C-alpha positions as CSV (number, residue, x, y, z in Angstrom):
1,M,175.8,-84.6,-13.3
2,V,174.3,-85.7,-10.0
3,N,175.6,-88.9,-8.4
4,K,172.5,-91.2,-8.3
5,S,173.5,-92.9,-5.0
6,K,174.0,-89.4,-3.4
7,S,170.7,-88.3,-4.7
8,V,168.9,-91.3,-3.3
9,G,170.5,-90.7,0.1
10,T,169.6,-87.1,0.1
11,K,166.0,-87.8,-0.7
12,A,165.8,-90.5,2.0
13,E,167.5,-88.4,4.6
14,S,165.3,-85.4,3.8
15,A,162.2,-87.6,4.2
16,V,163.4,-88.8,7.6
17,V,164.1,-85.3,8.8
18,R,160.6,-84.1,7.8
19,A,159.1,-87.1,9.6
20,A,161.2,-86.4,12.8
21,Q,160.4,-82.7,12.7
22,S,156.6,-83.4,12.7
23,R,157.0,-86.0,15.5
24,G,158.7,-84.1,18.3
25,F,162.2,-83.3,16.9
26,P,161.8,-79.9,15.4
27,M,165.5,-79.3,15.2
28,A,166.3,-82.5,13.2
29,E,168.7,-81.8,10.4
30,R,170.9,-83.6,7.8
31,R,174.6,-83.9,8.6
32,A,177.5,-83.1,6.3
33,L,179.6,-86.1,5.1
34,R,182.8,-86.5,7.0
35,G,184.5,-89.4,5.3
36,R,185.8,-92.2,7.5
37,H,184.9,-90.2,10.6
38,D,181.3,-89.9,9.6
39,V,178.9,-88.8,12.4
40,G,175.6,-90.1,11.0
41,D,173.2,-88.8,8.4
42,V,170.7,-87.1,10.6
43,L,171.0,-85.3,13.9
44,L,167.7,-85.5,15.7
45,C,168.9,-83.4,18.6
46,P,172.2,-83.2,20.6
47,G,173.1,-86.8,21.6
48,L,170.9,-88.5,19.0
49,V,172.1,-89.5,15.5
50,L,170.6,-91.6,12.7
51,E,172.0,-93.5,9.8
52,V,169.6,-93.6,6.9
53,K,169.4,-96.0,4.0
54,G,167.0,-95.5,1.1
55,G,166.5,-96.7,-2.5
56,D,166.5,-100.2,-4.0
57,M,169.3,-101.4,-1.8
58,A,167.5,-100.5,1.3
59,R,164.1,-101.8,0.2
60,N,165.7,-105.2,-0.6
61,A,168.2,-105.3,2.3
62,S,169.1,-108.7,3.7
63,D,169.5,-109.3,7.4
64,A,173.3,-109.5,6.9
65,L,173.3,-106.1,5.2
66,V,171.2,-104.6,8.0
67,A,173.7,-106.1,10.5
68,K,176.6,-104.5,8.6
69,W,174.8,-101.1,8.6
70,L,174.1,-101.4,12.3
71,V,177.9,-101.8,12.9
72,E,178.4,-98.6,10.8
73,T,175.6,-96.9,12.8
74,E,177.4,-97.7,16.1
75,R,180.7,-96.5,14.8
76,E,179.1,-93.2,13.8
77,R,177.4,-92.9,17.2
78,V,180.9,-93.1,18.8
79,N,182.4,-90.7,16.3
80,A,179.6,-88.2,17.0
81,G,179.9,-88.6,20.8
82,A,176.2,-89.3,20.8
83,E,174.3,-91.2,23.5
84,H,172.0,-92.9,21.1
85,A,171.9,-93.9,17.4
86,F,169.7,-96.1,15.2
87,L,169.4,-97.1,11.6
88,V,166.4,-96.1,9.5
89,V,165.8,-98.2,6.3
90,Q,163.2,-97.4,3.6
91,R,160.6,-100.2,3.3
92,A,159.5,-101.7,0.1
93,G,156.2,-100.1,-1.1
94,V,156.6,-97.1,1.4
95,G,157.7,-93.8,-0.2
96,P,159.2,-90.7,1.3
97,R,155.9,-89.2,2.2
98,N,155.4,-92.0,4.7
99,A,159.0,-92.2,6.0
100,H,157.6,-92.4,9.6
101,Q,156.6,-96.0,8.6
102,W,160.1,-97.0,7.5
103,H,162.0,-99.6,9.6
104,A,164.1,-98.5,12.5
105,Y,166.7,-100.9,13.7
106,W,168.5,-100.8,17.0
107,T,170.9,-103.1,18.7
108,A,169.4,-104.7,21.8
109,G,172.2,-102.9,23.8
110,G,171.2,-99.5,22.3
111,W,167.5,-100.1,23.0
112,A,168.2,-101.2,26.6
113,R,170.4,-98.1,27.1
114,L,167.5,-95.9,25.9
115,L,165.3,-97.6,28.5
116,G,167.9,-97.1,31.2
117,H,169.1,-100.8,31.3
118,K,172.1,-102.7,30.3
119,A,171.6,-105.6,27.8
120,P,173.2,-108.9,28.8
121,G,176.5,-109.3,26.9
122,A,175.3,-112.1,24.5
123,L,172.2,-110.1,23.6
124,A,173.8,-106.6,23.3
125,G,174.3,-107.0,19.5
126,A,170.9,-108.6,18.8
127,T,168.7,-106.6,16.3
128,I,165.5,-105.0,17.3
129,R,163.2,-103.6,14.5
130,T,160.4,-101.1,15.0
131,S,159.1,-98.2,12.9
132,L,160.7,-94.8,12.8
133,E,157.5,-93.4,14.3
134,S,157.6,-95.9,17.2
135,S,161.3,-95.2,17.8
136,L,160.6,-91.5,18.0
137,A,157.7,-92.1,20.4
138,A,160.0,-94.3,22.6
139,L,162.6,-91.5,22.6
140,R,160.0,-88.9,23.6
141,A,158.7,-91.2,26.3
142,N,162.3,-91.4,27.7
143,G,162.9,-87.6,27.8
144,W,164.2,-86.9,24.3
145,G,162.6,-84.4,21.9
146,D,159.5,-82.3,22.5
147,E,156.0,-83.5,23.6
148,L,153.5,-83.6,20.8
149,E,150.5,-81.3,21.1
150,E,147.2,-83.0,21.8
151,I,144.6,-82.3,19.2
152,E,141.1,-81.8,20.6
153,P,138.4,-83.9,18.8
154,A,136.0,-81.7,16.7
């Protein structure tokens, strides 16, 4: 019998990997569980990990739950020895085929670090929300991942 929670997680993580692979991170892959020394759910590329939440709990997540998940995400970034990590949460009404539209949450400190700055102490833990697609674009703009090929208009 398949664990429903694990199945939901696998489906969400797989959707995020597919979205990342088609948006400049062709080597993105799901990570194996490592218990209390977890290193994130998805490796975008060396130095970049994601925590992914899907299913009903994610679609209905409160701000407090997102904040708790961000703490988990930061712990996993440290465990993985990664430079960057962010949280991807499935949006209500947006299925796995459109995972690029799911919410991506960063701490202000993590976002500032991506942009080459240091967030002021009081703001470092503040939450920034964008989409997975926008986060991947910001990562590419800051030297991570592969450039996307331009498609010539017909």
